N, CA, C, O and CB atoms as a CASP TS submission, in Angstrom:
PFRMAT TS
TARGET T0000
AUTHOR 0000-0000-0000
METHOD Language model
MODEL 1
PARENT N/A
ATOM      1  N   MET     1       0.978  -1.064   0.199  1.00  0.00           N
ATOM      2  CA  MET     1       0.003  -0.137  -0.054  1.00  0.00           C
ATOM      3  C   MET     1       0.988   1.340   0.299  1.00  0.00           C
ATOM      4  O   MET     1       1.104   2.146  -0.623  1.00  0.00           O
ATOM      5  CB  MET     1      -1.491  -0.466   0.981  1.00  0.00           C
ATOM      6  N   TYR     2       1.428   1.536   1.165  1.00  0.00           N
ATOM      7  CA  TYR     2       2.398   2.520   1.056  1.00  0.00           C
ATOM      8  C   TYR     2       3.450   2.118   0.878  1.00  0.00           C
ATOM      9  O   TYR     2       3.485   0.889   0.922  1.00  0.00           O
ATOM     10  CB  TYR     2       2.508   3.262   1.921  1.00  0.00           C
ATOM     11  N   SER     3       4.858   2.831   0.588  1.00  0.00           N
ATOM     12  CA  SER     3       6.352   2.623   0.230  1.00  0.00           C
ATOM     13  C   SER     3       6.984   2.650   1.833  1.00  0.00           C
ATOM     14  O   SER     3       6.521   3.117   2.874  1.00  0.00           O
ATOM     15  CB  SER     3       7.047   4.017  -0.941  1.00  0.00           C
ATOM     16  N   ASP     4       7.951   2.101   1.600  1.00  0.00           N
ATOM     17  CA  ASP     4       9.578   2.464   2.631  1.00  0.00           C
ATOM     18  C   ASP     4       9.852   3.656   2.686  1.00  0.00           C
ATOM     19  O   ASP     4      10.682   4.083   3.488  1.00  0.00           O
ATOM     20  CB  ASP     4      11.057   1.914   2.115  1.00  0.00           C
ATOM     21  N   ASN     5       9.037   4.618   1.624  1.00  0.00           N
ATOM     22  CA  ASN     5      10.205   6.204   1.577  1.00  0.00           C
ATOM     23  C   ASN     5       9.686   7.209   2.733  1.00  0.00           C
ATOM     24  O   ASN     5       8.955   8.176   2.518  1.00  0.00           O
ATOM     25  CB  ASN     5      10.052   7.334  -0.238  1.00  0.00           C
ATOM     26  N   GLN     6      10.166   6.834   3.945  1.00  0.00           N
ATOM     27  CA  GLN     6       9.544   7.621   5.178  1.00  0.00           C
ATOM     28  C   GLN     6      11.113   7.828   5.886  1.00  0.00           C
ATOM     29  O   GLN     6      12.210   7.274   5.824  1.00  0.00           O
ATOM     30  CB  GLN     6       8.167   6.572   6.289  1.00  0.00           C
ATOM     31  N   GLN     7      10.542   8.876   6.525  1.00  0.00           N
ATOM     32  CA  GLN     7      11.679   9.340   7.144  1.00  0.00           C
ATOM     33  C   GLN     7      11.172   9.345   8.692  1.00  0.00           C
ATOM     34  O   GLN     7       9.950   9.328   8.838  1.00  0.00           O
ATOM     35  CB  GLN     7      12.181  10.810   6.519  1.00  0.00           C
ATOM     36  N   TYR     8      11.998   9.367   9.885  1.00  0.00           N
ATOM     37  CA  TYR     8      11.509   9.663  11.107  1.00  0.00           C
ATOM     38  C   TYR     8      11.867  10.425  11.639  1.00  0.00           C
ATOM     39  O   TYR     8      12.936  10.648  11.072  1.00  0.00           O
ATOM     40  CB  TYR     8      11.489   9.012  11.791  1.00  0.00           C
ATOM     41  N   ILE     9      11.744  11.396  12.752  1.00  0.00           N
ATOM     42  CA  ILE     9      12.230  12.606  13.474  1.00  0.00           C
ATOM     43  C   ILE     9      12.361  11.861  15.024  1.00  0.00           C
ATOM     44  O   ILE     9      11.552  11.241  15.714  1.00  0.00           O
ATOM     45  CB  ILE     9      11.028  14.079  13.350  1.00  0.00           C
ATOM     46  N   ILE    10      13.787  12.242  15.205  1.00  0.00           N
ATOM     47  CA  ILE    10      14.103  11.578  16.594  1.00  0.00           C
ATOM     48  C   ILE    10      14.467  12.436  17.771  1.00  0.00           C
ATOM     49  O   ILE    10      15.299  13.343  17.806  1.00  0.00           O
ATOM     50  CB  ILE    10      15.237  10.659  16.447  1.00  0.00           C
ATOM     51  N   SER    11      13.785  12.038  18.615  1.00  0.00           N
ATOM     52  CA  SER    11      13.910  13.244  20.234  1.00  0.00           C
ATOM     53  C   SER    11      15.535  12.977  20.435  1.00  0.00           C
ATOM     54  O   SER    11      16.096  11.958  20.031  1.00  0.00           O
ATOM     55  CB  SER    11      12.708  12.555  22.206  1.00  0.00           C
ATOM     56  N   PRO    12      16.245  14.148  21.183  1.00  0.00           N
ATOM     57  CA  PRO    12      17.418  13.768  21.545  1.00  0.00           C
ATOM     58  C   PRO    12      17.664  12.469  22.658  1.00  0.00           C
ATOM     59  O   PRO    12      18.821  12.213  22.992  1.00  0.00           O
ATOM     60  CB  PRO    12      17.923  14.963  21.982  1.00  0.00           C
ATOM     61  N   LYS    13      16.390  11.579  23.271  1.00  0.00           N
ATOM     62  CA  LYS    13      16.586  10.720  23.623  1.00  0.00           C
ATOM     63  C   LYS    13      16.670   9.358  22.817  1.00  0.00           C
ATOM     64  O   LYS    13      16.886   8.295  23.399  1.00  0.00           O
ATOM     65  CB  LYS    13      15.969  10.859  24.373  1.00  0.00           C
ATOM     66  N   GLY    14      16.478   9.450  21.388  1.00  0.00           N
ATOM     67  CA  GLY    14      16.657   8.382  20.629  1.00  0.00           C
ATOM     68  C   GLY    14      14.634   7.901  20.140  1.00  0.00           C
ATOM     69  O   GLY    14      14.376   6.978  19.366  1.00  0.00           O
ATOM     70  N   LYS    15      13.909   8.478  20.585  1.00  0.00           N
ATOM     71  CA  LYS    15      12.730   7.953  20.512  1.00  0.00           C
ATOM     72  C   LYS    15      11.897   8.747  19.368  1.00  0.00           C
ATOM     73  O   LYS    15      11.783   9.972  19.319  1.00  0.00           O
ATOM     74  CB  LYS    15      12.128   7.977  21.888  1.00  0.00           C
ATOM     75  N   LYS    16      11.255   7.682  18.326  1.00  0.00           N
ATOM     76  CA  LYS    16      10.580   8.435  17.286  1.00  0.00           C
ATOM     77  C   LYS    16       9.406   9.368  17.681  1.00  0.00           C
ATOM     78  O   LYS    16       8.825   9.216  18.755  1.00  0.00           O
ATOM     79  CB  LYS    16      10.092   7.492  16.333  1.00  0.00           C
ATOM     80  N   THR    17       9.082  10.295  16.834  1.00  0.00           N
ATOM     81  CA  THR    17       8.769  11.537  17.395  1.00  0.00           C
ATOM     82  C   THR    17       7.290  12.275  16.229  1.00  0.00           C
ATOM     83  O   THR    17       6.187  12.790  16.410  1.00  0.00           O
ATOM     84  CB  THR    17      10.476  12.539  17.408  1.00  0.00           C
ATOM     85  N   ALA    18       8.202  11.887  15.017  1.00  0.00           N
ATOM     86  CA  ALA    18       6.967  12.358  14.098  1.00  0.00           C
ATOM     87  C   ALA    18       8.039  11.232  12.978  1.00  0.00           C
ATOM     88  O   ALA    18       9.071  10.585  13.155  1.00  0.00           O
ATOM     89  CB  ALA    18       6.595  14.615  13.666  1.00  0.00           C
ATOM     90  N   VAL    19       6.945  11.510  11.618  1.00  0.00           N
ATOM     91  CA  VAL    19       7.395  10.724  10.263  1.00  0.00           C
ATOM     92  C   VAL    19       7.254  12.244   9.313  1.00  0.00           C
ATOM     93  O   VAL    19       6.634  13.290   9.508  1.00  0.00           O
ATOM     94  CB  VAL    19       6.091   9.094   9.673  1.00  0.00           C
ATOM     95  N   VAL    20       8.011  11.839   8.396  1.00  0.00           N
ATOM     96  CA  VAL    20       8.083  12.546   7.133  1.00  0.00           C
ATOM     97  C   VAL    20       7.782  11.471   5.894  1.00  0.00           C
ATOM     98  O   VAL    20       8.742  10.941   5.334  1.00  0.00           O
ATOM     99  CB  VAL    20       9.588  13.257   7.006  1.00  0.00           C
ATOM    100  N   ILE    21       6.687  11.227   5.566  1.00  0.00           N
ATOM    101  CA  ILE    21       6.163  10.778   4.623  1.00  0.00           C
ATOM    102  C   ILE    21       5.759  11.615   3.015  1.00  0.00           C
ATOM    103  O   ILE    21       5.029  12.600   2.906  1.00  0.00           O
ATOM    104  CB  ILE    21       5.204  10.341   5.318  1.00  0.00           C
ATOM    105  N   PRO    22       6.359  11.003   2.064  1.00  0.00           N
ATOM    106  CA  PRO    22       5.761  11.622   0.656  1.00  0.00           C
ATOM    107  C   PRO    22       4.608  11.909   0.409  1.00  0.00           C
ATOM    108  O   PRO    22       3.689  11.130   0.661  1.00  0.00           O
ATOM    109  CB  PRO    22       5.900  10.959  -0.326  1.00  0.00           C
ATOM    110  N   LEU    23       4.398  13.305  -0.236  1.00  0.00           N
ATOM    111  CA  LEU    23       2.786  14.012   0.040  1.00  0.00           C
ATOM    112  C   LEU    23       1.568  13.535  -0.820  1.00  0.00           C
ATOM    113  O   LEU    23       0.380  13.849  -0.747  1.00  0.00           O
ATOM    114  CB  LEU    23       2.807  15.674  -0.288  1.00  0.00           C
ATOM    115  N   LYS    24       2.392  12.468  -1.862  1.00  0.00           N
ATOM    116  CA  LYS    24       1.104  11.599  -2.412  1.00  0.00           C
ATOM    117  C   LYS    24       0.595  10.442  -1.416  1.00  0.00           C
ATOM    118  O   LYS    24      -0.543   9.972  -1.384  1.00  0.00           O
ATOM    119  CB  LYS    24       1.523  10.820  -3.874  1.00  0.00           C
ATOM    120  N   HIS    25       2.069   9.966  -0.332  1.00  0.00           N
ATOM    121  CA  HIS    25       1.131   8.752   0.022  1.00  0.00           C
ATOM    122  C   HIS    25       0.210   9.103   1.355  1.00  0.00           C
ATOM    123  O   HIS    25      -0.463   8.268   1.959  1.00  0.00           O
ATOM    124  CB  HIS    25       2.114   7.333   0.346  1.00  0.00           C
ATOM    125  N   TYR    26       0.333  10.748   1.749  1.00  0.00           N
ATOM    126  CA  TYR    26      -0.225  11.565   2.566  1.00  0.00           C
ATOM    127  C   TYR    26      -1.687  11.782   1.881  1.00  0.00           C
ATOM    128  O   TYR    26      -2.709  11.414   2.459  1.00  0.00           O
ATOM    129  CB  TYR    26       0.677  12.830   2.777  1.00  0.00           C
ATOM    130  N   GLU    27      -1.699  12.215   1.001  1.00  0.00           N
ATOM    131  CA  GLU    27      -3.162  12.559   0.095  1.00  0.00           C
ATOM    132  C   GLU    27      -3.854  11.302   0.117  1.00  0.00           C
ATOM    133  O   GLU    27      -5.065  11.376   0.322  1.00  0.00           O
ATOM    134  CB  GLU    27      -2.960  13.051  -1.641  1.00  0.00           C
ATOM    135  N   GLU    28      -3.239   9.904  -0.086  1.00  0.00           N
ATOM    136  CA  GLU    28      -3.777   9.118  -0.213  1.00  0.00           C
ATOM    137  C   GLU    28      -4.233   8.259   0.922  1.00  0.00           C
ATOM    138  O   GLU    28      -5.131   7.454   0.677  1.00  0.00           O
ATOM    139  CB  GLU    28      -3.252   8.747  -0.959  1.00  0.00           C
ATOM    140  N   MET    29      -3.760   8.315   2.075  1.00  0.00           N
ATOM    141  CA  MET    29      -4.005   8.326   3.295  1.00  0.00           C
ATOM    142  C   MET    29      -5.154   9.145   3.883  1.00  0.00           C
ATOM    143  O   MET    29      -5.901   8.548   4.658  1.00  0.00           O
ATOM    144  CB  MET    29      -2.945   8.623   3.780  1.00  0.00           C
ATOM    145  N   LEU    30      -5.402  10.472   3.613  1.00  0.00           N
ATOM    146  CA  LEU    30      -6.394  11.540   3.977  1.00  0.00           C
ATOM    147  C   LEU    30      -7.591  10.902   3.112  1.00  0.00           C
ATOM    148  O   LEU    30      -8.731  10.794   3.563  1.00  0.00           O
ATOM    149  CB  LEU    30      -5.907  13.247   3.538  1.00  0.00           C
ATOM    150  N   GLU    31      -7.211  10.488   1.811  1.00  0.00           N
ATOM    151  CA  GLU    31      -8.460   9.970   0.860  1.00  0.00           C
ATOM    152  C   GLU    31      -9.625   8.885   1.838  1.00  0.00           C
ATOM    153  O   GLU    31     -10.824   8.950   2.108  1.00  0.00           O
ATOM    154  CB  GLU    31      -7.645   8.906  -0.647  1.00  0.00           C
ATOM    155  N   ASP    32      -8.181   7.639   2.241  1.00  0.00           N
ATOM    156  CA  ASP    32      -8.829   6.605   2.496  1.00  0.00           C
ATOM    157  C   ASP    32      -9.359   6.945   3.803  1.00  0.00           C
ATOM    158  O   ASP    32     -10.451   6.418   4.015  1.00  0.00           O
ATOM    159  CB  ASP    32      -8.073   5.418   2.383  1.00  0.00           C
ATOM    160  N   LEU    33      -8.887   7.707   4.787  1.00  0.00           N
ATOM    161  CA  LEU    33      -9.891   8.318   5.967  1.00  0.00           C
ATOM    162  C   LEU    33     -11.495   8.922   5.619  1.00  0.00           C
ATOM    163  O   LEU    33     -12.610   8.671   6.075  1.00  0.00           O
ATOM    164  CB  LEU    33      -9.055   9.645   6.607  1.00  0.00           C
ATOM    165  N   HIS    34     -11.078   9.651   4.786  1.00  0.00           N
ATOM    166  CA  HIS    34     -12.724  10.435   4.191  1.00  0.00           C
ATOM    167  C   HIS    34     -13.534   9.017   3.765  1.00  0.00           C
ATOM    168  O   HIS    34     -14.722   9.128   4.067  1.00  0.00           O
ATOM    169  CB  HIS    34     -12.535  11.775   2.354  1.00  0.00           C
ATOM    170  N   ASP    35     -13.230   7.758   3.167  1.00  0.00           N
ATOM    171  CA  ASP    35     -13.778   7.134   2.639  1.00  0.00           C
ATOM    172  C   ASP    35     -14.841   6.372   3.772  1.00  0.00           C
ATOM    173  O   ASP    35     -16.052   6.149   3.780  1.00  0.00           O
ATOM    174  CB  ASP    35     -12.867   6.504   1.869  1.00  0.00           C
ATOM    175  N   LEU    36     -13.446   6.037   4.935  1.00  0.00           N
ATOM    176  CA  LEU    36     -13.717   5.468   6.228  1.00  0.00           C
ATOM    177  C   LEU    36     -15.430   6.157   6.704  1.00  0.00           C
ATOM    178  O   LEU    36     -16.620   5.867   6.820  1.00  0.00           O
ATOM    179  CB  LEU    36     -12.267   5.989   7.382  1.00  0.00           C
ATOM    180  N   THR    37     -14.699   6.945   6.802  1.00  0.00           N
ATOM    181  CA  THR    37     -15.841   8.237   7.406  1.00  0.00           C
ATOM    182  C   THR    37     -17.088   8.307   7.089  1.00  0.00           C
ATOM    183  O   THR    37     -18.049   8.492   7.837  1.00  0.00           O
ATOM    184  CB  THR    37     -15.552   9.583   7.027  1.00  0.00           C
ATOM    185  N   ILE    38     -17.050   8.079   5.388  1.00  0.00           N
ATOM    186  CA  ILE    38     -18.581   7.729   4.728  1.00  0.00           C
ATOM    187  C   ILE    38     -19.146   6.692   5.293  1.00  0.00           C
ATOM    188  O   ILE    38     -20.305   6.507   5.665  1.00  0.00           O
ATOM    189  CB  ILE    38     -18.632   7.369   3.237  1.00  0.00           C
ATOM    190  N   ILE    39     -17.936   5.844   5.326  1.00  0.00           N
ATOM    191  CA  ILE    39     -18.678   4.423   5.422  1.00  0.00           C
ATOM    192  C   ILE    39     -19.383   4.352   6.921  1.00  0.00           C
ATOM    193  O   ILE    39     -20.318   3.565   7.072  1.00  0.00           O
ATOM    194  CB  ILE    39     -17.480   3.046   5.220  1.00  0.00           C
ATOM    195  N   ALA    40     -19.029   5.000   7.797  1.00  0.00           N
ATOM    196  CA  ALA    40     -19.231   5.013   8.922  1.00  0.00           C
ATOM    197  C   ALA    40     -20.691   5.997   9.390  1.00  0.00           C
ATOM    198  O   ALA    40     -21.176   6.056  10.520  1.00  0.00           O
ATOM    199  CB  ALA    40     -17.914   5.391   9.413  1.00  0.00           C
ATOM    200  N   GLU    41     -20.992   6.437   8.622  1.00  0.00           N
ATOM    201  CA  GLU    41     -22.092   7.567   8.989  1.00  0.00           C
ATOM    202  C   GLU    41     -22.902   7.171   8.480  1.00  0.00           C
ATOM    203  O   GLU    41     -24.022   7.481   8.885  1.00  0.00           O
ATOM    204  CB  GLU    41     -22.029   8.923   8.685  1.00  0.00           C
ATOM    205  N   ARG    42     -22.754   6.194   7.217  1.00  0.00           N
ATOM    206  CA  ARG    42     -24.055   5.587   6.137  1.00  0.00           C
ATOM    207  C   ARG    42     -23.929   4.123   6.611  1.00  0.00           C
ATOM    208  O   ARG    42     -24.503   3.355   5.839  1.00  0.00           O
ATOM    209  CB  ARG    42     -23.772   5.753   4.114  1.00  0.00           C
ATOM    210  N   LYS    43     -23.155   3.335   7.994  1.00  0.00           N
ATOM    211  CA  LYS    43     -23.490   2.141   8.280  1.00  0.00           C
ATOM    212  C   LYS    43     -25.112   2.339   8.734  1.00  0.00           C
ATOM    213  O   LYS    43     -25.727   1.677   7.898  1.00  0.00           O
ATOM    214  CB  LYS    43     -22.454   1.537   9.365  1.00  0.00           C
ATOM    215  N   ASP    44     -25.513   2.586   9.118  1.00  0.00           N
ATOM    216  CA  ASP    44     -26.885   2.652   9.956  1.00  0.00           C
ATOM    217  C   ASP    44     -28.164   2.674   8.950  1.00  0.00           C
ATOM    218  O   ASP    44     -29.304   2.484   9.373  1.00  0.00           O
ATOM    219  CB  ASP    44     -26.924   4.106  10.944  1.00  0.00           C
ATOM    220  N   GLU    45     -27.803   2.981   7.257  1.00  0.00           N
ATOM    221  CA  GLU    45     -28.697   3.592   6.663  1.00  0.00           C
ATOM    222  C   GLU    45     -29.322   2.008   5.944  1.00  0.00           C
ATOM    223  O   GLU    45     -28.692   0.952   5.885  1.00  0.00           O
ATOM    224  CB  GLU    45     -28.062   4.954   5.668  1.00  0.00           C
ATOM    225  N   PRO    46     -30.767   2.275   5.440  1.00  0.00           N
ATOM    226  CA  PRO    46     -31.097   0.990   4.732  1.00  0.00           C
ATOM    227  C   PRO    46     -30.475   0.585   3.462  1.00  0.00           C
ATOM    228  O   PRO    46     -29.816   1.321   2.727  1.00  0.00           O
ATOM    229  CB  PRO    46     -32.405   0.980   4.472  1.00  0.00           C
ATOM    230  N   THR    47     -30.738  -0.615   3.284  1.00  0.00           N
ATOM    231  CA  THR    47     -29.717  -1.031   2.096  1.00  0.00           C
ATOM    232  C   THR    47     -30.773  -1.514   1.110  1.00  0.00           C
ATOM    233  O   THR    47     -31.784  -1.896   1.698  1.00  0.00           O
ATOM    234  CB  THR    47     -28.471  -2.324   2.498  1.00  0.00           C
ATOM    235  N   ILE    48     -30.853  -1.631  -0.515  1.00  0.00           N
ATOM    236  CA  ILE    48     -31.498  -2.510  -1.294  1.00  0.00           C
ATOM    237  C   ILE    48     -30.704  -3.010  -1.638  1.00  0.00           C
ATOM    238  O   ILE    48     -29.501  -2.919  -1.392  1.00  0.00           O
ATOM    239  CB  ILE    48     -32.244  -2.248  -2.145  1.00  0.00           C
ATOM    240  N   SER    49     -31.812  -4.220  -2.885  1.00  0.00           N
ATOM    241  CA  SER    49     -31.051  -5.258  -3.448  1.00  0.00           C
ATOM    242  C   SER    49     -30.353  -4.365  -4.854  1.00  0.00           C
ATOM    243  O   SER    49     -30.586  -3.205  -5.193  1.00  0.00           O
ATOM    244  CB  SER    49     -32.140  -6.724  -3.827  1.00  0.00           C
ATOM    245  N   LEU    50     -29.317  -5.508  -5.572  1.00  0.00           N
ATOM    246  CA  LEU    50     -28.799  -4.924  -6.213  1.00  0.00           C
ATOM    247  C   LEU    50     -29.572  -4.950  -8.056  1.00  0.00           C
ATOM    248  O   LEU    50     -29.044  -4.622  -9.119  1.00  0.00           O
ATOM    249  CB  LEU    50     -27.449  -5.424  -5.837  1.00  0.00           C
ATOM    250  N   VAL    51     -30.883  -5.449  -7.785  1.00  0.00           N
ATOM    251  CA  VAL    51     -31.826  -5.479  -8.582  1.00  0.00           C
ATOM    252  C   VAL    51     -32.954  -3.805  -8.745  1.00  0.00           C
ATOM    253  O   VAL    51     -33.386  -3.132  -9.680  1.00  0.00           O
ATOM    254  CB  VAL    51     -32.533  -6.836  -8.007  1.00  0.00           C
ATOM    255  N   GLU    52     -33.017  -3.763  -7.377  1.00  0.00           N
ATOM    256  CA  GLU    52     -33.512  -2.603  -7.181  1.00  0.00           C
ATOM    257  C   GLU    52     -32.709  -1.704  -7.317  1.00  0.00           C
ATOM    258  O   GLU    52     -33.275  -0.697  -7.742  1.00  0.00           O
ATOM    259  CB  GLU    52     -34.034  -2.482  -6.193  1.00  0.00           C
ATOM    260  N   LEU    53     -31.585  -1.562  -7.154  1.00  0.00           N
ATOM    261  CA  LEU    53     -30.434  -0.181  -7.873  1.00  0.00           C
ATOM    262  C   LEU    53     -30.176  -0.344  -8.960  1.00  0.00           C
ATOM    263  O   LEU    53     -29.683   0.656  -9.482  1.00  0.00           O
ATOM    264  CB  LEU    53     -28.977   0.072  -7.377  1.00  0.00           C
ATOM    265  N   LYS    54     -30.320  -1.489  -9.818  1.00  0.00           N
ATOM    266  CA  LYS    54     -30.653  -1.464 -11.382  1.00  0.00           C
ATOM    267  C   LYS    54     -31.866  -0.762 -11.807  1.00  0.00           C
ATOM    268  O   LYS    54     -31.989   0.261 -12.480  1.00  0.00           O
ATOM    269  CB  LYS    54     -30.821  -2.851 -11.922  1.00  0.00           C
ATOM    270  N   ASN    55     -32.857  -1.642 -11.192  1.00  0.00           N
ATOM    271  CA  ASN    55     -34.303  -0.301 -11.728  1.00  0.00           C
ATOM    272  C   ASN    55     -34.031   1.348 -11.248  1.00  0.00           C
ATOM    273  O   ASN    55     -34.121   2.370 -11.928  1.00  0.00           O
ATOM    274  CB  ASN    55     -36.161  -0.750 -10.690  1.00  0.00           C
ATOM    275  N   ARG    56     -33.765   1.220 -10.203  1.00  0.00           N
ATOM    276  CA  ARG    56     -34.034   3.024 -10.215  1.00  0.00           C
ATOM    277  C   ARG    56     -32.480   3.599 -11.175  1.00  0.00           C
ATOM    278  O   ARG    56     -32.761   4.611 -11.817  1.00  0.00           O
ATOM    279  CB  ARG    56     -34.023   3.900  -7.978  1.00  0.00           C
ATOM    280  N   LEU    57     -31.555   3.325 -11.296  1.00  0.00           N
ATOM    281  CA  LEU    57     -30.782   3.758 -12.182  1.00  0.00           C
ATOM    282  C   LEU    57     -31.516   3.508 -13.716  1.00  0.00           C
ATOM    283  O   LEU    57     -31.384   4.275 -14.669  1.00  0.00           O
ATOM    284  CB  LEU    57     -29.430   3.071 -11.928  1.00  0.00           C
ATOM    285  N   LYS    58     -31.960   2.810 -13.714  1.00  0.00           N
ATOM    286  CA  LYS    58     -32.883   2.353 -15.415  1.00  0.00           C
ATOM    287  C   LYS    58     -33.723   4.078 -15.101  1.00  0.00           C
ATOM    288  O   LYS    58     -33.291   5.169 -15.471  1.00  0.00           O
ATOM    289  CB  LYS    58     -34.580   0.159 -15.399  1.00  0.00           C
ATOM    290  N   LYS    59     -34.565   3.890 -14.585  1.00  0.00           N
ATOM    291  CA  LYS    59     -35.763   4.832 -13.988  1.00  0.00           C
ATOM    292  C   LYS    59     -35.332   5.851 -14.261  1.00  0.00           C
ATOM    293  O   LYS    59     -36.086   6.533 -14.956  1.00  0.00           O
ATOM    294  CB  LYS    59     -36.172   4.856 -12.552  1.00  0.00           C
ATOM    295  N   ASN    60     -33.984   6.474 -13.895  1.00  0.00           N
ATOM    296  CA  ASN    60     -33.413   7.885 -13.838  1.00  0.00           C
ATOM    297  C   ASN    60     -32.595   8.096 -15.470  1.00  0.00           C
ATOM    298  O   ASN    60     -32.187   9.157 -15.941  1.00  0.00           O
ATOM    299  CB  ASN    60     -32.181   8.002 -12.319  1.00  0.00           C
ATOM    300  N   GLY    61     -32.547   7.051 -15.944  1.00  0.00           N
ATOM    301  CA  GLY    61     -31.724   7.453 -17.538  1.00  0.00           C
ATOM    302  C   GLY    61     -30.430   7.107 -17.071  1.00  0.00           C
ATOM    303  O   GLY    61     -29.615   7.700 -17.779  1.00  0.00           O
ATOM    304  N   LEU    62     -29.883   6.447 -16.237  1.00  0.00           N
ATOM    305  CA  LEU    62     -28.114   6.536 -15.846  1.00  0.00           C
ATOM    306  C   LEU    62     -27.938   5.209 -16.245  1.00  0.00           C
ATOM    307  O   LEU    62     -26.773   4.943 -15.950  1.00  0.00           O
ATOM    308  CB  LEU    62     -27.484   6.855 -14.031  1.00  0.00           C
ATOM    309  N   ILE    63     -28.380   4.387 -16.674  1.00  0.00           N
ATOM    310  CA  ILE    63     -28.129   2.928 -17.508  1.00  0.00           C
ATOM    311  C   ILE    63     -29.249   2.300 -18.507  1.00  0.00           C
ATOM    312  O   ILE    63     -30.466   2.407 -18.356  1.00  0.00           O
ATOM    313  CB  ILE    63     -27.925   1.748 -16.399  1.00  0.00           C
ATOM    314  N   GLN    64     -28.630   1.678 -19.475  1.00  0.00           N
ATOM    315  CA  GLN    64     -29.818   1.052 -20.343  1.00  0.00           C
ATOM    316  C   GLN    64     -30.139  -0.251 -19.750  1.00  0.00           C
ATOM    317  O   GLN    64     -29.689  -0.642 -18.673  1.00  0.00           O
ATOM    318  CB  GLN    64     -29.443   0.828 -21.942  1.00  0.00           C
ATOM    319  N   ASP    65     -30.950  -0.909 -20.520  1.00  0.00           N
ATOM    320  CA  ASP    65     -31.341  -2.208 -20.322  1.00  0.00           C
ATOM    321  C   ASP    65     -29.984  -3.018 -21.661  1.00  0.00           C
ATOM    322  O   ASP    65     -29.947  -4.235 -21.843  1.00  0.00           O
ATOM    323  CB  ASP    65     -33.403  -2.360 -20.698  1.00  0.00           C
TER
END
């Protein structure tokens, strides 16, 4: 998922206190976090069957037979 291209900031006592990662990986992590937030917010919403979804999409002209 993420590469090993990361650097650590070390305290004077030798303890890792922060990490520096490539911006691309940071943005991917933010996107993943956003996706997980949306999933958590919608976990209690009612579900519909695949057939019902297809029917709704057809009715709205978003897919064809």
